[in-house]
N, C-alpha and C positions, 0 to 999 in steps of 0.2 A: 888598770886603765879601763874606764867605762867607754864603750863605743856604741853609738846609735846613729843610724841614718834617719833623718827626720824628713818625712814626705809632707811638705807643707802644701795645703790646698792651693792650686795655681791661682794667681791673682792676689794672694794674700801675703806674699813674701815681705813686702815693706811693713805691713802691719805686724807680722811675726817678728821681724828684726827689732821693731820698736818695743814690743812686749818682752823680747829676750833681753834687751838692754836693761829693763827693769828687773827681770828675773835673775840676772847674773849676780846681783848683790845678795840675793837670798841664798843661792847655792854656795857662793864663796865664803859666806859667814859660818858655814857648818863645820863642826868638829870633824877632822879627818880629811877635809878638802885640801888638795895640793895645787891643782891648776885646772884651767878650762880653756878649750879652744872650740871655735865654731867656724866652719868653712862652708862656703856655698859652691855647689857644682857649676862648672862652666857649661857642661853639656846638657844638664837638666837643672835649670835655675830654680826649680821649686824643691830641690833636694839639698839638705844641709847635713854635714857631718859634725856630730857633737863628740868631742873627746874630753873626758873629765878624769883627771888623775886623783885617786883617793889613796889614803894611807893603807886601807884594807877594803875588801869587798863589803864587809860588815858596816863600815862607815857609810857606805852608800845604801845598801839594802835594808839595814836595820836602823842606822842613825838617821840619815836624810829621809828615806821613804817612810819611816815611822814617826816623823816629826810633824808638828803643826806647820812648819815652814814649807814642807812638801805640799800641803794643801794650797798654800799661796802660789807656789811654782805651778802646780797643776791648773789652778784657776787662770793664771796668766797665759799658759802655753798650750794646754792639751786640746783646745778647740781648733787649733790650726792643722792638726795631723789627720791625714786620710791616705792610707790606713794608719793605725797606730804603730809607732816604731817598735822594732825589736831592739832590745838592749842586751848587750853581751859584755863580759869582762875579760880582759886580756892581761897576761903577765909577760914580762921580759923573758926572752930566751937567751940563755947563757951560751956563749961560743967559746 
């Protein structure tokens, strides 16, 4: 599971959401993509939580980030972040 808190420049939330609606089709078409969720903070409306499930970390880090489609994703979304988000990967914990 890819996890990123996206700090969108205050006042640009609506514009970011419109750009993300376009970018969603880019990431969802990638090999190894499983699912995507985007949530907006109630307490800090300029913060968004991005959760992307991948079949493997490599599907994200090598496949998606190494693809021409990532350039499209970046062009649509990266101008909205200040500061740039930290992205981490998580795995399920067995009980």
